[in-house]
Backbone and ligand atoms as CSV (ligand in chain L), in Angstrom:
chain,resi,resn,atom,element,x,y,z
A,1,MET,N,N,28.946,88.847,105.929
A,1,MET,CA,C,30.272,89.572,105.689
A,1,MET,C,C,30.091,90.047,104.251
A,2,LEU,N,N,29.592,89.329,103.347
A,2,LEU,CA,C,29.773,89.765,101.867
A,2,LEU,C,C,29.050,91.051,101.627
A,3,PRO,N,N,27.788,91.268,102.087
A,3,PRO,CA,C,27.340,92.814,101.898
A,3,PRO,C,C,28.205,93.972,102.382
A,4,LEU,N,N,28.772,93.596,103.436
A,4,LEU,CA,C,29.724,94.679,104.107
A,4,LEU,C,C,30.790,94.890,103.244
A,5,HIS,N,N,31.491,93.850,102.565
A,5,HIS,CA,C,32.613,93.703,102.007
A,5,HIS,C,C,32.348,94.744,100.611
A,6,SER,N,N,31.234,94.242,100.058
A,6,SER,CA,C,30.786,95.030,98.771
A,6,SER,C,C,30.508,96.523,98.971
A,7,GLU,N,N,30.085,96.760,100.211
A,7,GLU,CA,C,29.808,98.174,100.445
A,7,GLU,C,C,31.183,98.952,100.725
A,8,LEU,N,N,32.146,98.407,101.200
A,8,LEU,CA,C,33.399,98.962,101.333
A,8,LEU,C,C,34.137,99.233,99.983
A,9,MET,N,N,33.929,98.315,99.061
A,9,MET,CA,C,34.708,98.455,97.889
A,9,MET,C,C,34.555,99.700,97.203
A,10,PRO,N,N,33.261,100.280,96.996
A,10,PRO,CA,C,33.198,101.469,96.265
A,10,PRO,C,C,33.728,102.598,96.870
A,11,SER,N,N,33.638,102.712,98.193
A,11,SER,CA,C,34.333,103.885,99.076
A,11,SER,C,C,35.696,103.891,98.993
A,12,GLY,N,N,36.286,102.575,98.773
A,12,GLY,CA,C,37.886,102.486,98.668
A,12,GLY,C,C,38.261,103.052,97.257
A,13,GLY,N,N,37.373,103.003,96.424
A,13,GLY,CA,C,37.685,103.230,94.930
A,13,GLY,C,C,37.688,104.866,95.087
A,14,ILE,N,N,36.775,105.527,95.738
A,14,ILE,CA,C,36.662,106.755,95.705
A,14,ILE,C,C,37.893,107.472,96.295
A,15,ILE,N,N,38.263,107.031,97.456
A,15,ILE,CA,C,39.382,107.461,98.273
A,15,ILE,C,C,40.595,107.540,97.345
A,16,LYS,N,N,40.811,106.246,96.594
A,16,LYS,CA,C,41.942,106.130,95.696
A,16,LYS,C,C,41.965,107.146,94.543
A,17,GLU,N,N,40.704,107.505,93.952
A,17,GLU,CA,C,40.567,108.368,92.904
A,17,GLU,C,C,40.885,109.845,93.456
A,18,ALA,N,N,40.420,110.183,94.753
A,18,ALA,CA,C,40.726,111.437,95.273
A,18,ALA,C,C,42.115,111.666,95.486
A,19,ARG,N,N,42.925,110.530,95.954
A,19,ARG,CA,C,44.318,110.676,96.102
A,19,ARG,C,C,45.063,110.910,94.779
A,20,ALA,N,N,44.602,110.226,93.708
A,20,ALA,CA,C,45.189,110.349,92.531
A,20,ALA,C,C,45.140,111.827,92.052
A,21,THR,N,N,44.023,112.397,92.229
A,21,THR,CA,C,43.892,114.031,91.760
A,21,THR,C,C,44.770,114.746,92.547
A,22,VAL,N,N,44.914,114.644,93.754
A,22,VAL,CA,C,45.726,115.361,94.581
A,22,VAL,C,C,47.061,115.213,94.163
A,23,ASN,N,N,47.471,114.017,93.991
A,23,ASN,CA,C,49.047,113.719,93.320
A,23,ASN,C,C,49.277,114.493,92.116
A,24,GLU,N,N,48.277,114.331,91.223
A,24,GLU,CA,C,48.398,114.964,89.972
A,24,GLU,C,C,48.701,116.408,90.035
A,25,GLU,N,N,47.797,117.141,91.011
A,25,GLU,CA,C,47.782,118.478,91.114
A,25,GLU,C,C,49.220,118.801,91.763
A,26,ALA,N,N,49.640,118.137,92.686
A,26,ALA,CA,C,50.986,118.512,93.321
A,26,ALA,C,C,52.016,118.385,92.188
A,27,LEU,N,N,52.025,117.276,91.378
A,27,LEU,CA,C,52.914,117.041,90.463
A,27,LEU,C,C,52.945,118.247,89.351
A,28,GLY,N,N,51.715,118.612,88.959
A,28,GLY,CA,C,51.597,119.784,88.099
A,28,GLY,C,C,52.320,120.980,88.546
A,29,LYS,N,N,52.197,121.250,89.730
A,29,LYS,CA,C,52.796,122.440,90.457
A,29,LYS,C,C,54.321,122.429,90.439
A,30,THR,N,N,55.014,121.168,90.799
A,30,THR,CA,C,56.351,121.103,90.838
A,30,THR,C,C,57.000,120.870,89.369
A,31,MET,N,N,56.267,120.170,88.527
A,31,MET,CA,C,56.906,119.778,87.347
A,31,MET,C,C,56.702,120.887,86.286
A,32,ALA,N,N,55.775,121.563,86.305
A,32,ALA,CA,C,55.564,122.428,85.089
A,32,ALA,C,C,55.660,123.934,85.153
A,33,GLU,N,N,55.183,124.512,86.444
A,33,GLU,CA,C,55.079,125.913,86.569
A,33,GLU,C,C,56.245,126.434,87.248
A,34,LEU,N,N,56.959,127.426,86.433
A,34,LEU,CA,C,58.171,128.000,87.065
A,34,LEU,C,C,57.829,129.601,86.996
A,35,ASN,N,N,58.496,130.172,87.818
A,35,ASN,CA,C,58.416,131.786,88.070
A,35,ASN,C,C,59.567,132.361,87.292
A,36,PHE,N,N,59.136,133.157,86.383
A,36,PHE,CA,C,60.151,133.883,85.569
A,36,PHE,C,C,59.987,135.342,85.753
A,37,GLN,N,N,61.004,135.987,85.389
A,37,GLN,CA,C,60.938,137.608,85.206
A,37,GLN,C,C,61.260,138.010,83.848
A,38,CYS,N,N,60.456,138.499,83.083
A,38,CYS,CA,C,60.807,138.993,81.635
A,38,CYS,C,C,61.862,140.191,81.743
A,39,LYS,N,N,62.871,140.077,80.832
A,39,LYS,CA,C,63.941,140.946,80.718
A,39,LYS,C,C,63.358,142.187,80.061
A,40,LYS,N,N,62.420,142.095,79.274
A,40,LYS,CA,C,61.939,143.215,78.364
A,40,LYS,C,C,60.975,144.099,79.202
A,41,CYS,N,N,60.060,143.531,79.819
A,41,CYS,CA,C,59.255,144.441,80.662
A,41,CYS,C,C,59.241,144.359,82.145
A,42,GLU,N,N,60.266,143.467,82.453
A,42,GLU,CA,C,60.583,143.177,84.037
A,42,GLU,C,C,59.362,142.705,84.679
A,43,ARG,N,N,58.347,142.114,84.032
A,43,ARG,CA,C,57.186,141.601,84.847
A,43,ARG,C,C,57.538,140.204,85.182
A,44,GLU,N,N,57.024,139.860,86.453
A,44,GLU,CA,C,57.237,138.349,86.812
A,44,GLU,C,C,56.007,137.735,86.562
A,45,PHE,N,N,56.084,136.592,86.251
A,45,PHE,CA,C,54.911,135.695,85.832
A,45,PHE,C,C,55.296,134.114,86.045
A,46,ASP,N,N,54.205,133.391,86.181
A,46,ASP,CA,C,54.217,131.867,86.286
A,46,ASP,C,C,53.963,131.433,84.809
A,47,CYS,N,N,54.779,130.506,84.382
A,47,CYS,CA,C,54.780,129.886,83.093
A,47,CYS,C,C,54.788,128.371,83.076
A,48,ASP,N,N,53.745,127.732,82.537
A,48,ASP,CA,C,53.709,126.292,82.415
A,48,ASP,C,C,54.525,125.827,81.318
A,49,VAL,N,N,55.874,125.277,81.548
A,49,VAL,CA,C,56.847,125.012,80.660
A,49,VAL,C,C,56.777,123.392,80.079
A,50,GLY,N,N,55.798,122.724,80.815
A,50,GLY,CA,C,55.499,121.384,80.528
A,50,GLY,C,C,56.687,120.514,80.997
A,51,LYS,N,N,57.168,119.457,80.400
A,51,LYS,CA,C,58.108,118.636,80.957
A,51,LYS,C,C,59.541,119.393,80.874
A,52,ILE,N,N,60.266,119.187,82.003
A,52,ILE,CA,C,61.496,119.814,82.047
A,52,ILE,C,C,62.616,118.609,82.048
A,53,SER,N,N,63.626,118.833,80.901
A,53,SER,CA,C,64.577,117.944,81.133
A,53,SER,C,C,66.091,118.531,81.226
A,54,PHE,N,N,66.915,117.699,81.614
A,54,PHE,CA,C,68.318,118.376,82.006
A,54,PHE,C,C,69.250,117.616,81.083
A,55,PRO,N,N,69.426,118.051,79.940
A,55,PRO,CA,C,70.355,117.268,79.025
A,55,PRO,C,C,71.977,117.451,79.658
A,56,VAL,N,N,72.669,116.461,79.653
A,56,VAL,CA,C,73.893,116.471,80.347
A,56,VAL,C,C,74.964,117.533,79.435
A,57,GLU,N,N,74.680,117.307,78.078
A,57,GLU,CA,C,75.674,118.218,77.287
A,57,GLU,C,C,75.279,119.700,77.238
A,58,GLU,N,N,74.228,119.992,77.913
A,58,GLU,CA,C,73.939,121.517,77.915
A,58,GLU,C,C,73.897,121.995,79.335
A,59,ASP,N,N,74.133,123.272,79.474
A,59,ASP,CA,C,74.345,123.984,80.794
A,59,ASP,C,C,72.949,124.332,81.386
A,60,ARG,N,N,71.928,124.360,80.535
A,60,ARG,CA,C,70.620,124.741,81.007
A,60,ARG,C,C,69.617,123.664,80.752
A,61,PRO,N,N,68.397,123.771,81.576
A,61,PRO,CA,C,67.469,122.853,81.350
A,61,PRO,C,C,66.725,123.114,79.991
A,62,ARG,N,N,66.070,122.174,79.594
A,62,ARG,CA,C,65.241,122.145,78.192
A,62,ARG,C,C,63.777,122.036,78.690
A,63,PHE,N,N,62.786,123.061,78.087
A,63,PHE,CA,C,61.508,122.848,78.417
A,63,PHE,C,C,60.752,122.449,77.283
A,64,GLU,N,N,59.618,121.751,77.620
A,64,GLU,CA,C,58.800,121.178,76.605
A,64,GLU,C,C,58.039,122.231,75.724
A,65,LYS,N,N,57.575,123.314,76.616
A,65,LYS,CA,C,56.853,124.351,75.939
A,65,LYS,C,C,57.535,125.573,75.998
A,66,GLU,N,N,57.029,126.632,75.207
A,66,GLU,CA,C,57.568,127.920,75.047
A,66,GLU,C,C,57.569,128.691,76.530
A,67,ILE,N,N,58.364,129.654,76.738
A,67,ILE,CA,C,58.143,130.587,77.773
A,67,ILE,C,C,57.322,131.746,77.312
A,68,VAL,N,N,56.273,132.033,77.991
A,68,VAL,CA,C,55.293,133.035,77.366
A,68,VAL,C,C,55.216,134.288,78.306
A,69,CYS,N,N,55.580,135.376,78.137
A,69,CYS,CA,C,55.422,136.553,78.898
A,69,CYS,C,C,53.932,136.974,78.638
A,70,PRO,N,N,53.152,137.204,79.705
A,70,PRO,CA,C,51.716,137.781,79.609
A,70,PRO,C,C,51.699,139.023,78.568
A,71,ARG,N,N,52.762,139.710,78.538
A,71,ARG,CA,C,52.938,141.120,78.062
A,71,ARG,C,C,53.464,140.926,76.521
A,72,CYS,N,N,54.758,140.257,76.662
A,72,CYS,CA,C,55.505,140.238,75.318
A,72,CYS,C,C,55.400,139.131,74.379
A,73,GLY,N,N,54.669,138.057,75.016
A,73,GLY,CA,C,54.516,136.785,74.100
A,73,GLY,C,C,55.648,135.766,74.339
A,74,ILE,N,N,56.000,134.976,73.311
A,74,ILE,CA,C,57.001,134.013,73.363
A,74,ILE,C,C,58.292,134.437,73.546
A,75,LEU,N,N,59.007,134.091,74.522
A,75,LEU,CA,C,60.383,134.363,74.863
A,75,LEU,C,C,61.372,133.297,74.854
A,76,SER,N,N,62.696,133.481,74.362
A,76,SER,CA,C,63.574,132.388,74.604
A,76,SER,C,C,64.204,132.600,76.146
A,77,MET,N,N,64.966,131.631,76.433
A,77,MET,CA,C,65.644,131.479,77.826
A,77,MET,C,C,66.479,132.692,78.057
A,78,ASP,N,N,67.008,133.287,76.983
A,78,ASP,CA,C,67.906,134.459,77.213
A,78,ASP,C,C,67.204,135.731,77.346
A,79,GLU,N,N,65.950,135.737,77.238
A,79,GLU,CA,C,65.065,137.002,77.391
A,79,GLU,C,C,64.427,137.000,78.695
A,80,VAL,N,N,64.637,136.015,79.552
A,80,VAL,CA,C,64.013,135.892,80.906
A,80,VAL,C,C,64.958,135.580,81.966
A,81,TRP,N,N,64.673,135.926,83.111
A,81,TRP,CA,C,65.439,135.593,84.247
A,81,TRP,C,C,64.621,134.491,85.076
A,82,LEU,N,N,65.217,133.638,85.646
A,82,LEU,CA,C,64.457,132.651,86.442
A,82,LEU,C,C,64.516,133.335,87.921
A,83,THR,N,N,63.457,133.610,88.502
A,83,THR,CA,C,63.518,134.280,89.778
A,83,THR,C,C,63.998,133.446,91.006
A,84,GLU,N,N,64.084,133.971,92.040
A,84,GLU,CA,C,64.497,132.894,93.201
A,84,GLU,C,C,63.503,131.800,93.326
A,85,LEU,N,N,62.262,132.206,93.280
A,85,LEU,CA,C,61.222,131.174,93.392
A,85,LEU,C,C,61.289,130.132,92.289
A,86,GLY,N,N,61.501,130.621,90.995
A,86,GLY,CA,C,61.655,129.723,89.858
A,86,GLY,C,C,62.858,128.960,90.119
A,87,GLN,N,N,63.882,129.399,90.679
A,87,GLN,CA,C,65.227,128.430,90.892
A,87,GLN,C,C,64.902,127.446,91.816
A,88,THR,N,N,64.104,127.800,92.890
A,88,THR,CA,C,63.681,126.827,93.887
A,88,THR,C,C,62.779,125.731,93.247
A,89,GLN,N,N,61.832,126.114,92.396
A,89,GLN,CA,C,60.844,125.413,91.549
A,89,GLN,C,C,61.675,124.450,90.868
A,90,LEU,N,N,62.723,124.875,89.953
A,90,LEU,CA,C,63.442,123.955,89.021
A,90,LEU,C,C,64.452,123.142,89.986
A,91,GLY,N,N,64.896,123.542,90.994
A,91,GLY,CA,C,65.578,122.705,91.924
A,91,GLY,C,C,64.993,121.431,92.371
A,92,ALA,N,N,63.560,121.806,92.688
A,92,ALA,CA,C,62.788,120.687,93.293
A,92,ALA,C,C,62.595,119.581,92.063
A,93,VAL,N,N,62.328,120.246,90.890
A,93,VAL,CA,C,62.125,119.385,89.746
A,93,VAL,C,C,63.447,118.473,89.474
A,94,PHE,N,N,64.506,119.124,89.537
A,94,PHE,CA,C,65.687,118.507,89.296
A,94,PHE,C,C,65.977,117.395,90.228
A,95,MET,N,N,65.722,117.631,91.568
A,95,MET,CA,C,65.771,116.575,92.606
A,95,MET,C,C,64.980,115.381,92.260
A,96,SER,N,N,63.743,115.604,91.845
A,96,SER,CA,C,62.785,114.665,91.461
A,96,SER,C,C,63.211,113.845,90.315
A,97,ALA,N,N,63.811,114.433,89.469
A,97,ALA,CA,C,64.063,113.835,88.292
A,97,ALA,C,C,65.321,112.929,88.335
A,98,GLU,N,N,66.210,113.207,89.270
A,98,GLU,CA,C,67.475,112.509,89.465
A,98,GLU,C,C,67.016,110.931,90.041
L,1,ZN,ZN,ZN,57.522,140.744,79.061
């Protein structure tokens, strides 16, 4: 029984590792990337905003990173629209944050 047991252990470890990678990827998609539209050039883009927090005292979410338009550079939240997709993504983050 012992040799069989030791053979199973490494494969168990590999499965665990693979799952962790998938989870991280899924988390990265829902936690960080939001779809915006730039008010200046009207271009839609996905932006990695890092961690998103929802301060109670503010009526808008706070992002860890800057919103960067591929054409115009760093933008404030007043210079972008959150697209329908972006709102869905943000909603998913909000639900998971609560
Ligand atoms: Zn732009």
